[in-house]
C-alpha positions in Angstrom: 59.2 -195.4 -32.2 56.5 -197.7 -30.8 52.9 -197.0 -32.1 50.6 -195.2 -29.6 48.3 -198.0 -28.5 46.0 -198.5 -25.4 48.4 -201.3 -24.3 51.4 -198.9 -24.5 49.6 -196.1 -22.7 48.5 -198.5 -19.8 52.1 -199.8 -19.6 53.6 -196.3 -19.4 51.2 -195.2 -16.7 51.7 -198.4 -14.8 55.4 -197.9 -14.9 55.0 -194.4 -13.4 52.4 -195.4 -10.8 54.4 -198.5 -9.7 57.7 -196.9 -10.2 60.5 -196.2 -7.6 58.4 -193.5 -5.9 55.5 -195.8 -5.2 57.7 -198.6 -4.0 59.5 -196.3 -1.7 56.2 -194.9 -0.4 54.7 -198.3 0.4 57.8 -199.9 1.9 58.8 -196.6 3.6 55.4 -196.2 5.2 55.4 -199.8 6.5 58.9 -199.5 7.8 58.2 -196.1 9.5 55.1 -197.6 11.2 57.0 -200.7 12.2 59.9 -198.6 13.8 57.4 -196.3 15.4 55.6 -199.2 16.9 59.0 -200.7 18.0 58.4 -203.9 16.1 55.1 -204.6 17.9 53.3 -206.2 14.9 56.1 -208.8 14.6 56.3 -209.3 18.4 52.6 -209.7 18.9 51.7 -212.3 16.2 51.0 -214.9 18.9 48.8 -212.4 20.8 47.0 -211.7 17.5 46.1 -215.3 17.0 44.8 -215.6 20.6 42.6 -212.6 20.0 41.4 -214.2 16.7 40.4 -217.4 18.4 38.5 -215.4 21.0 37.0 -213.2 18.4 34.1 -215.3 17.2 31.9 -213.2 19.4 32.3 -209.5 19.5 32.4 -207.3 22.6 31.3 -203.9 21.5 29.5 -201.9 18.8 29.6 -203.2 15.3 27.8 -205.5 12.8 30.1 -208.5 12.5 32.4 -210.5 14.8 36.1 -209.6 14.9 36.8 -213.1 13.5 34.4 -212.6 10.6 35.8 -209.1 9.9 39.2 -210.8 9.3 37.6 -213.5 7.2 35.8 -210.9 5.1 39.1 -209.0 4.5 40.8 -212.4 3.8 38.0 -213.3 1.4 39.1 -210.2 -0.6 42.9 -210.7 -0.2 43.2 -214.5 -0.6 42.4 -214.6 -4.3 44.1 -214.8 -7.7 47.1 -213.0 -6.2 48.0 -216.1 -4.3 48.0 -218.3 -7.4 48.2 -216.0 -10.5 50.0 -213.1 -8.8 52.9 -215.2 -7.3 53.3 -217.0 -10.6 53.4 -213.7 -12.5 55.9 -212.2 -10.1 58.3 -215.2 -10.3 57.9 -215.9 -14.0 58.8 -212.2 -14.8 61.0 -211.2 -11.9 62.6 -214.5 -11.1 62.7 -216.3 -7.7 64.0 -213.1 -6.0 60.6 -211.6 -6.4 59.3 -213.8 -3.6 62.0 -212.4 -1.3 60.6 -208.9 -1.9 57.1 -210.1 -1.4 58.2 -211.3 2.1 59.7 -207.8 2.8 56.5 -206.2 1.7 54.5 -208.4 4.0 56.8 -207.9 7.0 56.4 -204.1 6.9 52.9 -204.5 5.5 51.8 -206.1 8.8 52.4 -202.7 10.5 50.6 -200.9 7.7 47.6 -203.2 7.9 47.6 -202.8 11.7 47.6 -199.0 11.5 44.9 -199.0 8.9 42.5 -201.1 11.1 43.3 -199.1 14.2 42.4 -195.9 12.5 39.3 -197.5 10.8 37.8 -198.4 14.2 38.9 -195.2 15.9 37.3 -192.9 13.3 34.3 -195.0 12.1 30.8 -193.7 11.9 27.2 -195.0 12.0 25.3 -194.5 8.8 21.7 -193.7 8.2 20.8 -197.5 8.3 22.5 -197.8 11.7 25.5 -199.7 10.3 29.1 -199.0 11.3 31.1 -197.7 8.3 34.7 -196.7 8.2 38.0 -196.9 6.2 40.5 -194.5 4.8 37.9 -192.0 3.5 36.5 -191.7 7.1 39.8 -191.6 8.9 41.2 -189.1 6.5 38.2 -186.8 6.8 37.5 -187.3 10.6 41.2 -187.5 11.6 42.7 -184.8 9.5 39.7 -182.5 9.4 37.4 -181.0 6.7 40.4 -179.4 4.8 41.4 -182.9 3.8 37.9 -184.0 2.6 39.1 -183.8 -1.0 41.7 -186.5 -0.3 39.1 -188.7 1.3 36.8 -188.3 -1.7 39.7 -189.1 -4.0 40.3 -192.4 -2.2 36.6 -193.3 -2.3 36.5 -192.6 -6.1 39.5 -194.7 -6.8 38.2 -197.4 -4.5 34.8 -197.6 -6.3 36.5 -197.8 -9.7 39.2 -200.3 -8.6 36.6 -202.7 -7.2 35.2 -203.3 -10.7 38.7 -204.2 -11.9 40.7 -206.0 -9.2 37.7 -207.2 -7.2 35.2 -208.1 -9.9 35.8 -208.5 -13.6 39.4 -209.7 -13.2 38.3 -212.3 -10.7 35.3 -213.5 -12.6 37.4 -213.9 -15.8 40.0 -216.0 -13.8 37.2 -218.3 -12.5 35.6 -218.7 -16.0 39.0 -219.4 -17.6 40.0 -221.9 -15.0 36.7 -223.8 -15.1 36.7 -223.8 -18.9 40.3 -225.1 -19.3 40.1 -227.7 -16.5 36.5 -228.9 -16.5 35.1 -227.8 -19.9 32.5 -225.4 -18.4 31.6 -222.6 -20.8 32.3 -219.0 -19.8 28.6 -218.1 -20.1 27.6 -220.9 -17.7 30.3 -219.9 -15.2 29.3 -216.2 -15.5 25.6 -216.9 -15.0 26.1 -219.2 -12.0 28.5 -216.7 -10.4 26.2 -213.8 -11.1 23.3 -215.6 -9.3 25.4 -216.7 -6.3 27.0 -213.3 -5.9 23.6 -211.6 -6.1 22.1 -214.0 -3.5 24.9 -213.2 -1.0 24.9 -209.4 -1.7 21.2 -209.1 -0.9 22.0 -210.0 2.7 24.5 -207.2 3.1 27.7 -207.3 5.3 26.2 -209.9 7.7 25.6 -212.5 5.0 28.9 -211.7 3.2 30.7 -212.1 6.6 28.9 -215.4 7.4 29.7 -216.8 4.0 33.3 -215.7 4.2 33.6 -217.1 7.8 32.7 -220.5 6.4 34.3 -220.6 3.0 37.7 -218.9 3.6 39.0 -221.3 6.3 37.9 -224.3 4.2 39.4 -223.1 0.9 42.6 -222.1 2.6 43.0 -225.5 4.2 42.3 -227.2 0.9 44.9 -225.2 -1.0 47.5 -225.4 1.8 47.0 -229.2 2.1 47.8 -229.7 -1.6 50.9 -227.4 -1.5 52.1 -229.1 1.7 51.9 -232.6 0.1 54.1 -231.3 -2.8 56.6 -229.7 -0.4 56.8 -232.8 1.7 57.5 -234.9 -1.4 60.4 -232.5 -2.2 61.6 -231.7 1.3 65.3 -232.0 0.4 64.9 -229.4 -2.3 63.5 -226.6 0.0 66.9 -225.4 1.4 68.3 -224.9 -2.1 65.1 -223.1 -3.2 65.4 -220.7 -0.2 69.0 -220.0 -1.1 68.0 -219.3 -4.7 65.2 -216.9 -3.6 67.6 -214.8 -1.4 70.4 -214.9 -4.0 68.1 -213.9 -6.8 66.9 -210.9 -4.9 70.3 -209.3 -4.9 71.7 -210.4 -8.3 70.4 -210.5 -11.8 69.0 -213.9 -13.0 70.2 -215.0 -16.4 67.8 -216.2 -19.1 67.3 -219.9 -19.3 64.7 -222.4 -20.6 61.5 -220.3 -21.1 62.7 -217.6 -18.6 63.6 -214.3 -20.2 66.0 -213.2 -17.4 65.5 -210.5 -14.7 67.3 -207.6 -13.2 67.3 -206.8 -9.5 65.0 -203.8 -10.0 62.6 -206.0 -12.0 62.5 -208.6 -9.2 61.9 -205.8 -6.6 59.2 -204.2 -8.7 57.4 -207.4 -9.4 57.7 -208.6 -5.8 56.3 -205.4 -4.3 53.6 -204.9 -6.9 52.4 -208.5 -6.7 52.7 -208.6 -2.9 50.5 -205.5 -2.6 48.1 -207.0 -5.1 47.9 -210.1 -3.0 47.8 -208.8 0.6 46.5 -205.3 -0.1 48.6 -203.7 2.8 48.6 -200.0 2.1 45.7 -200.0 -0.4 43.2 -199.2 2.3 40.7 -201.9 1.4 40.9 -204.2 4.4 40.2 -201.5 7.1 36.7 -201.0 5.4 35.8 -204.5 6.6 37.5 -204.2 10.0 35.5 -201.0 10.7 32.4 -203.1 10.9 33.7 -205.3 13.7 32.0 -205.7 17.0 34.7 -204.0 19.1 35.4 -201.0 21.2 39.2 -201.5 21.1 40.9 -200.2 17.9 44.2 -201.8 18.9 42.8 -205.3 19.4 41.1 -205.2 16.0 44.3 -203.9 14.4 46.2 -206.8 15.9 43.7 -209.2 14.4 43.8 -207.3 11.1 47.6 -207.6 10.6 47.2 -211.4 10.6 45.6 -211.1 7.2 49.0 -210.0 5.7 50.8 -212.8 7.6 48.4 -215.5 6.4 48.1 -214.2 2.9 51.7 -213.6 1.9 54.1 -215.2 4.5 52.1 -218.4 4.5 50.0 -218.9 1.3 52.1 -217.0 -1.2 55.3 -218.5 0.2 54.0 -222.0 -0.2 52.9 -221.3 -3.8 56.3 -219.8 -4.6 58.2 -222.7 -3.2 56.2 -225.2 -5.2 56.9 -223.2 -8.4 60.6 -223.1 -7.7 61.3 -226.7 -6.4 59.4 -228.2 -9.4 61.4 -225.9 -11.8 58.1 -224.8 -13.4 59.0 -221.1 -12.8 61.5 -221.2 -15.7 59.2 -223.1 -18.2 57.9 -220.0 -20.0 54.4 -220.5 -18.8 52.6 -217.6 -17.0 49.9 -217.0 -14.4 47.5 -219.7 -13.5 48.9 -222.0 -16.2 52.3 -221.9 -14.5 50.9 -222.9 -11.1 48.8 -225.6 -12.7 51.9 -227.0 -14.4 53.8 -227.1 -11.1 51.0 -228.9 -9.4 50.4 -231.3 -12.3 54.1 -232.5 -12.3 53.7 -233.7 -8.7 50.0 -234.5 -8.1 47.4 -236.4 -10.1 44.7 -233.9 -11.2 46.9 -231.1 -10.0 45.6 -228.7 -12.6 42.0 -229.4 -11.4 43.0 -228.7 -7.8 44.4 -225.4 -8.8 41.4 -224.6 -10.9 39.0 -225.4 -8.0 41.0 -223.4 -5.5 41.3 -220.5 -8.0 37.5 -220.5 -8.5 36.9 -220.4 -4.7 39.5 -217.8 -4.0 38.3 -215.5 -6.8 34.6 -216.0 -5.9 35.2 -214.9 -2.3 37.3 -212.0 -3.5 34.3 -210.8 -5.5 32.2 -210.9 -2.3 34.7 -209.1 -0.2 35.4 -206.3 -2.7 31.7 -205.8 -3.3 31.5 -204.5 0.3 34.6 -202.3 -0.2 33.3 -200.8 -3.4 29.8 -200.3 -1.9 31.2 -198.4 1.1 33.3 -196.2 -1.2 30.3 -195.5 -3.4 28.1 -194.8 -0.3 30.7 -192.3 1.0 30.4 -190.4 -2.3 26.7 -190.6 -3.1 24.9 -191.7 0.1 22.9 -194.8 0.9 20.7 -194.3 -2.2 23.5 -195.7 -4.3 23.6 -199.1 -2.5 21.0 -200.9 -4.6 22.1 -199.6 -8.0 25.7 -200.4 -7.0 24.8 -204.0 -6.1 22.9 -204.5 -9.4 25.8 -203.1 -11.4 28.3 -205.2 -9.5 26.3 -208.4 -10.2 26.1 -207.5 -13.9 29.8 -206.8 -14.0 30.5 -210.4 -12.8 28.9 -211.8 -16.0 30.6 -209.3 -18.2 34.0 -210.2 -16.7 33.4 -213.9 -17.1 32.4 -213.8 -20.7 34.6 -211.1 -22.2 38.3 -210.9 -23.2 39.6 -208.4 -20.7 42.8 -207.5 -22.4 44.4 -204.7 -20.5 42.1 -204.8 -17.5 44.9 -206.3 -15.4 47.1 -203.3 -16.2 44.3 -200.8 -15.5 43.5 -202.7 -12.2 47.2 -202.3 -11.2 47.0 -198.5 -11.9 43.8 -198.1 -9.9 45.4 -200.0 -7.0 48.3 -197.6 -7.0 46.0 -194.6 -7.1 44.0 -196.0 -4.1 47.2 -196.4 -2.1 48.4 -192.8 -2.5 45.6 -191.1 -0.4 45.6 -193.9 2.1 49.4 -193.8 2.7 49.3 -190.0 3.1 46.5 -190.4 5.7 48.5 -193.1 7.5 51.6 -191.0 7.7 49.8 -187.9 8.9 47.8 -189.9 11.5 50.7 -192.1 12.7 50.9 -190.2 16.0 47.3 -191.5 16.7 48.4 -195.1 15.9 51.4 -194.8 18.2 49.5 -193.2 21.0 46.6 -195.7 21.0 49.1 -198.6 20.8 51.2 -197.4 23.7 48.1 -196.8 25.8 46.8 -200.3 25.1 50.0 -202.2 25.8 51.0 -200.2 28.9 47.6 -199.9 30.5 47.6 -201.8 33.9 44.1 -203.3 33.2 45.4 -204.8 30.0 48.6 -206.3 31.2 47.2 -209.8 31.6 45.4 -209.5 28.2 47.9 -207.7 26.0 50.3 -210.6 25.5 53.2 -208.6 27.0 56.5 -210.2 26.2 
């Protein structure tokens, strides 16, 4: 019998939270919404990108442009999950985990769309005149006061989860990457990050959105350029890698090299869990940012919002996964950021430094994006008086995360992610008729026919 340790307790709870029931709930909700919307999120990807390009200036009430709302949500989603998360999924679950990440993303686009539609439809104006919204608001305002307990539960889990997935875990990843690749001490990294995060947070959502609108596109282009060079250098190996990914999703992968072997269920679990960690579809975090967009059309913002899942998982995570597989680094026995760094180093000079720099940028913007999510959740529970104490605590947590051994924080962060998702998914399912009605109205309205990208 194993001794009762904190690690074992976290592992046991994690196994329950991210067990078959949660996987079925997340994938099932996305699939249900996708079917109810008649595949609209997949059919309207082109329309979404056209709206995004037009969305640098808003056309309605709100605090940030539709474009910057997506960049803010991407600042939180494009993070360690794209580098560390993909590496963890494949190193434990095998190449098949990437296939299940794709499945999670495809149905997750419908989930993310529905979340943003409801966020704009049921948002409120707070005491400071700012637009606020998200699962806690659409659960309470959409389902009525009898469901206020579920809204409060989401806000509680969201506040706590932010300090894990959105803060200390990210700061620790930055400090570790900068120390191993550039020799920068954890205390220096923590202090600099703390000052930078504090400077941005003082400006509220407008400054966060402006910074995200500039950094996110640049860091994404930098990372994708490096991965694209590696893929072009190994173009002939890509078809075999894709076959391996699909084959491994439906058959066990034998142990070999430093790889311990993986069952189909392990590949499925790791793919879904890491996919959700990366793109956050179903967690209910991204709609908090989209609720602040300058728009009077929930469907248009929802169509822009779903691009976050497409960009994060189907583009960035896929390219990371392919690099890990075609370089055979995935079976080396390395894990996390070290695995991705190994893959890049085998093909590019200073590849480890490219990964470290991208990881630092990704994680830094995630800290900014999640600061807004956590703040809105805390405000829902305690009112606007909590905003300044929350920001101070958030900045302090950055330094703590960068300079401490986090141990089981990753596991606790996973648990809190799952606990966040449950109230949100219940709200989405119960309010799905609203999502379907608003979508049908938008895409069949005569005045929108020229603008709705009808196919």
